[in-house]
C-alpha positions, 0 to 999 in steps of 0.5 A: 661323703666319707672316704672309702677304704679297703683294709687288708688285715692279717689275722692269726694262723692258729693263736688268737693272741697273734692278732695285733691291736691295730687289726682288732681296731680296724675290724671293730671300726669297719663297716663290713668284713670280706672273708674267704669262707663264711665259717672261718670269718664268723668264727674269728669275729665271734671270738673277738665279740665283734658283730659285722656284716660278712661278705664272702669272696673266694675262687667261687665268687662271680666277677660281679661280686668284686665289682659290687664290693668296690662300689661300696668302697666308692660310696664311702664304706670302709671294708676289711679284707681277711683270709681264713688264716694269716696274711690275705692275698698270699696264695689266697683270693682277693687280688681282684678286689684290691686291683679294682679298688686301686683303679677306682682311686680307693685307699688300700691300706695293709694291716700287717700281722701273722704270716705262716710263710715267714714264721716257717722261714725264720724257724727253719734253721735254713739261711735265707738272705734271699728266698723264693715263695713257690706256693702251691705246685701243680697237683698232677704228678707229671706237672708237679715233677716238671715244675720241680725240675725247673726249680732244681738249680734255684739258689734261693731258699724256697717256700712251698705250700700244699693241701694237708693231705698232700704232704707225703706225695710232695715230700717224695716228689721233692726228694726225687727232684732235689736229691735225698741230701737236700736240707729242708724243714717242715713246719706243722700246725704253726702257732698252735699248741701242736706246733712242730718242726721237722728238720734235716735232709729230705730223706730223713724228713720223708722217713719221719713222716712215713713213721709218723703220718701227718694231716694238717696245715704245713709249710715246707722250706727247702735250701737252694742249691749250693 
């Protein structure tokens, strides 16, 4: 019986040319693809002219769904795990399946590629010999303010994400917590033709997006305390 394997495959953020040749080969050779959302997964495979069974695994999945996929791995299937965009498991579902595969003795192989977090960081203009990935803050105002209060003394450069419609509230909360002069950068629509970076003090960035409202995918990079 052939040995099963779980491939954690990074996919493009917005530019299909960022898919590596290795990732394309793995998607072609896998017995099936596990995606975060069926629409995004099927769109990517159609663009690559790849036809494969698709299994959804996200926050709405039942615990038994990951176990059923793990059973396929134990039976020798090679499965490719992708998220909607970028590198899986970073603020995306799938960790439970990876952990189950490891417990079952199944080989788990990362297939590196595009990452919105690193793309935003390296072009932010903010030095980051060390950085902290904060991810999503609590959506409720009070909890978000407390989380930011706990981060005010952090010396590392910080990276934050949020939903497309919550950029303005996030920037205002950051300005309140860290002060208007703290340096930051907002990376918008990374790797697409509409890619744009807004850099400067938080007050300047808040002013920019007040005058030019934005609703799309973004990453915020914030300088640590100096």
